C-alpha positions as CSV (number, residue, x, y, z in Angstrom):
1,M,0.4,-19.2,-14.5
2,F,-2.1,-16.7,-16.0
3,K,-1.5,-14.4,-12.9
4,K,2.1,-14.4,-13.7
5,A,1.5,-13.8,-17.6
6,L,-0.7,-11.1,-16.7
7,S,1.6,-9.8,-14.4
8,W,4.4,-9.4,-16.9
9,I,2.2,-7.8,-19.4
10,I,1.2,-5.1,-17.0
11,A,4.5,-4.7,-15.8
12,R,5.5,-3.5,-19.3
13,S,2.6,-1.2,-19.9
14,P,2.7,1.6,-17.4
15,R,-0.6,2.7,-18.3
16,L,-2.3,-0.4,-17.3
17,R,0.0,-0.4,-14.4
18,Q,-1.5,3.1,-13.3
19,T,-5.0,2.2,-14.0
20,G,-4.8,-0.8,-11.4
21,V,-5.7,-3.4,-13.6
22,M,-4.2,-6.2,-11.8
23,C,-5.3,-5.0,-8.5
24,R,-9.1,-4.7,-9.7
25,I,-8.6,-8.5,-10.7
26,F,-6.4,-10.3,-8.0
27,G,-6.4,-7.4,-5.4
28,H,-3.6,-5.3,-3.9
29,D,-0.4,-6.9,-3.2
30,Y,1.0,-5.1,-0.3
31,K,4.5,-4.6,0.8
32,L,5.6,-2.9,4.0
33,K,6.7,0.6,3.6
34,R,7.3,2.1,7.2
35,K,6.3,1.0,10.9
36,I,4.8,3.5,12.8
37,T,4.0,1.9,16.1
38,P,3.6,-1.7,16.8
39,Y,0.0,-1.7,15.4
40,L,0.3,1.1,12.8
41,R,1.9,0.7,9.5
42,E,2.0,2.2,6.2
43,I,1.9,-0.2,3.3
44,E,2.1,0.1,-0.5
45,C,0.9,-2.1,-3.2
46,K,3.5,-3.4,-5.4
47,N,1.7,-3.3,-8.6
48,C,-0.2,0.0,-8.6
49,K,2.0,2.0,-5.9
50,R,-0.8,3.1,-4.2
51,Q,-0.2,3.8,-0.3
52,F,-2.3,2.8,2.6
53,G,-2.2,3.2,6.2
54,M,-3.1,-0.2,8.1
55,H,-4.3,-0.6,11.8
56,D,-3.6,-4.1,13.1
57,E,-6.0,-4.0,16.1
58,L,-8.9,-2.6,14.2
59,R,-8.1,-4.5,10.9
60,C,-8.6,-1.6,8.7
61,V,-6.9,-0.3,5.5
62,L,-7.2,3.4,4.6
63,P,-5.8,5.1,1.7
64,L,-3.0,7.1,2.8
65,D,-3.8,10.9,2.4
66,D,-1.7,13.8,3.5
67,E,-3.6,14.0,6.7
68,L,-3.1,10.8,7.6
69,R,0.6,10.9,6.6
70,A,1.1,14.2,9.1
71,C,-0.7,11.6,12.0
72,N,1.8,9.1,11.2
73,D,4.8,11.7,11.1
74,D,3.6,13.1,14.6
75,L,3.1,9.5,16.0
76,V,6.6,8.5,15.0
77,K,8.0,11.8,16.5
78,L,6.2,10.9,19.8
79,Y,7.0,7.0,19.8
80,G,10.7,7.4,18.4
81,T,10.3,4.4,16.1
């Protein structure tokens, strides 16, 4: 109940959403943005809108920057997914 109430407050306050208060308290709430290969994905947090790259086999999540995004684009061209 507390998480739902806090989520409602943050959803109506863009400044709180941008600072990632919800993510700092409860952790990120990921959604799939793009599947690169069977083991590589681009994900995005529903709350703070930060984007990450995720590798399933290594179980690591990295912030998605321009360099990683370019690598992912090249992999999409190579694998055709």
